[in-house]
TORTIRO-885699 format. One record per residue (C-alpha): x, y, z. Coordinates in steps of 0.2 Angstrom, whole numbers, plus 5000, padded with zeros to 4 digits. Example, Ala and Ser with C-alpha at 12.3 -4.5 7.8 and 13.67 -1.06 7.14 Angstrom:
// residues 2
506249785039
506849955036
END
This chain:
// residues 204
503847264951
505447174947
506847184960
508147314954
509847294960
510647444953
509747464958
505947834991
506447825008
506948005012
507948015028
507648175038
509048305036
510148305052
511348435046
511048565033
512948615033
513448435031
512248425016
512948585008
514748525011
514548355003
513048294993
512748414978
511048454972
511348354956
512748254947
512948144932
514248024927
514647874916
515047724926
515747544926
514847424937
515347264946
514047154955
514747014966
513646874972
514346814989
513446654987
514046594970
515646714971
515246764953
515546944946
514447024933
515147184924
514247314915
514247504911
513147644908
512647824914
511847894929
511048064932
510348104950
509448254957
509048274975
507848214981
507348054974
507648094955
508647974945
509047914928
510047754928
510447674911
511447514908
512247484890
513047314894
512647174897
510947234891
510047394889
509047434904
508347604909
507647654926
506947824929
506047904944
505448084945
504948074964
503148034959
503247904946
504547774942
504847674926
505847514923
506247484904
507047334897
507547344878
507147194867
508647074865
508247054846
507747194835
505947194830
505447104846
504447204860
505347294874
504547294891
504147434903
503447434921
502747594928
502447624947
502347754960
504047814965
503947744982
503547574975
504947584962
506247654974
507947574970
509447554982
510347684973
509047814976
508947774994
510747784996
511147944987
509648024996
510347975013
512048065009
511148225012
511648195030
513448215025
515048115027
514948125046
514248015059
512348045063
510847955070
510647855054
512447795051
514247805057
515647855047
517447785048
518647905040
520147835030
520347755013
519047715009
517847805020
516647685026
514747715030
514047595042
512147605043
511247585060
510047435061
508447525058
509147625043
510047465036
508347375035
507447525027
508847545014
509347365011
511147415013
512247365028
513747475023
514647575009
516447615005
516847774996
518447794987
519147974982
520448044971
520848164985
521048065000
521248215011
519748325007
518548185002
517348294993
515948224982
516748294966
518248184969
517248024971
518047884961
516947744966
515647674979
515447494985
513747444992
513647295003
511747245003
510847165018
510946995010
512847015008
512947044990
514147184983
513847314970
515247434965
515147584954
516647664947
516347844941
517047904924
516948094920
515848134936
515048304934
514348404949
512748514947
512748494928
511448574917
510048444915
508548454903
506848464912
506248304905
507748194910
506748114925
505248074915
505147924903
504147894887
504247714881
504747684863
503547614850
503247424851
503447414870
502347304881
501747364898
501947244912
501447244930
END
């Protein structure tokens, strides 16, 4: 399957209280994305929407620079790329959720451990709050650290999250700025399943 940079390892819960206090059961938001390559120093920008439900369920859609949809329901995962020219075929790849797990699924699932230091990562309070993953977890997730920016810098609650910046194991950066973040929104039951449009080619 293609490598997806926006990219299900489920990390064991270390603190039920911390989970309840920080990561909601679900959230949705529009987003603006910046992906920075440290090697070439180039920045790519895009926007789209994200819907997430714990554990391991996500619907991640980009509208620009191209239409791409990634969906995982915890059992199956789909990666769909719309055609560049109307009338051409789109492409969809279907895999198990484990094979198709993206960095964002792994990251959000890991936040059930709360915004406190634990056996998987250390948390440096401040603005931004910084999560530094321990070597074993960093290798598992493909993320070295993450910076979380909040509207309310004192309480640092998930509903006040403005943006996250992920630093990947290879040094690349991906920043998501949330627009109209909603915590525990109503979601249709089929949001984490995907049916490919007509004229779509299946690929491996």
